[in-house]
N, C-alpha and C positions, 0 to 999 in steps of 0.2 A: 955500299953503296947504294943499293936500292933501299936498303933498310933507312937507312941516315935520309933521303928525300920523304920516303914515305911518315918517316915521325914529323919532318918538318912541316910537310902536311898537315898533319894532324893537329899537330899545335897550332898551325896559322888558320884551319879551319876552326877550333875549338876556343881560340882568341877571340876568331870575328866574330863567333855565335855568341860571346860571355859580351865583345863591346855592343854584339847588336841589340841583346836583350836585357842590359842597359840602357840604349837609349831609348828604347818602350818604355820602360820604368820609368825612366825619369822625367818624361813630360807629364806625366799622371801625376804624380807629387807636384812638380811646378808649378800646374794647370789649377789644383787643388788650391794650392797655397796663394796663386795670383788669383781667383776667388775670393777668396777668403781677403784679402787684402783690398779688391774689389768693393765687399760688399761693405768692411768696415770706412773705408775712404767714403761711400755713399753718404752711408749711417753719419758719419763726421760732419759731411755736407751740411745736414738737417741739424746743425747744433742749435739749440736754443730757439730751433721751432715750437712754438706753443701747445701744450698738453688740452685735448679736451677730449674727456670721455666719450666715445661712441663715437667719433670720427669715422665719417666714410674711407673703405676702399675708395683710392685711388687720389684722394683730395692731399694735398702737401701743404697747405697753410696751417693746418694742426693734424696733431695723431694722438690717438690713445697709445699704450704698450703692443697691442697686437696689431693695428693698423701699421706703426712701425715698422716692426719686423717682416709683416708682409709686404710693406710697398718698395722695402729695401731687397730684400731678397728677391721679389718678382723681377725688378731691372735686371738680374740674371737669370731667369729662367726656373728660379725655383719657386713653384706656387705653395703658397701654405694658408692654411686653413684660417677664419677671420679671427676667432676668439682663442688668446692665451691657453686657455685648455684645451682647446681642439691640438692644436700648436705643440703641447706636451706629447702628444701620440702618436705624431711622426716622426721621423727618420731613427736613430739608432740611440740605445740611451746612450749616456756616458759619463762617467764615475767621476768625481768632480777633483780627483787628483790627476786625471788624466786630459781639463778641458784643452784644446786651442780653440785659437782664432777661428771667428766664424760661427762658435758652435751657439745654440740656443742656450738659454739659462731662467728656469722658472725659481718664482718665490712664491713664496706662501702655499698654506695648505688648508682647502683646497687650494689649488695653483690658479689665481689671476693676477700674475703680473709677469711680462717676460723683456729681455732683454738680449745684446747680442754680446757674448765674450770678446774682450779683444785681447785678452790678454796681461799678463803680471796682474792678474788677479781683479780686473777692470771689466766692468762693462757698460754697456750705452744701451742708453735705454731711455725711457720718455716718463715722466710724471708728475704731478703739479706745477708749484710757482716755477721750476727751470726749467720745465719741457724738454725736451733731449737735451741731455748731460752724460757725463761720465762719472760712474761711483765705483768706489771700492768695495769689494763682492769678500775683501779678507776680514773687512773689523767692521763691529759696531752693527749696527742695526738690519743692512742687507744680507751679511753673514748670518745674522741669527735667522734670518727668513728665508736661504736658501730652499730651496726644494728638493731641485734636479737639473739635469740638462740634456739635452738631445744633439746630433750633431746630423746634420740633412744634406753637406757638401759631401 
């Protein structure tokens, strides 16, 4: 009888450690997903905001590509350098086939354009006459000029 109680107690303790461990891991994954969702939502809030090369950091009436990413990420406590080239040096390299929403994606060689990957092959960024817009990175011009990605979340 003692062995049965001991086995039940061991099982219950193991189960509580397993469940407790899962509870610790789960919010971290959820937290990263919610930050990326928030970053994308904030970026989309600026849709059609005009593009202006050299826009000042903190200005939300116009953006260039790197001031856009810098402004959006800063709202969530993530400080990025000012230029796209400098932003391409922070965080962790991500292979193109492992992109996740919220990753920074870079274009040209040498790098001089940055945007925010939003999933399904789409990038949220700003350039030229559309201002802040969403483009398809899997086809055409943006696909041909893709350089790399970095994860800062």
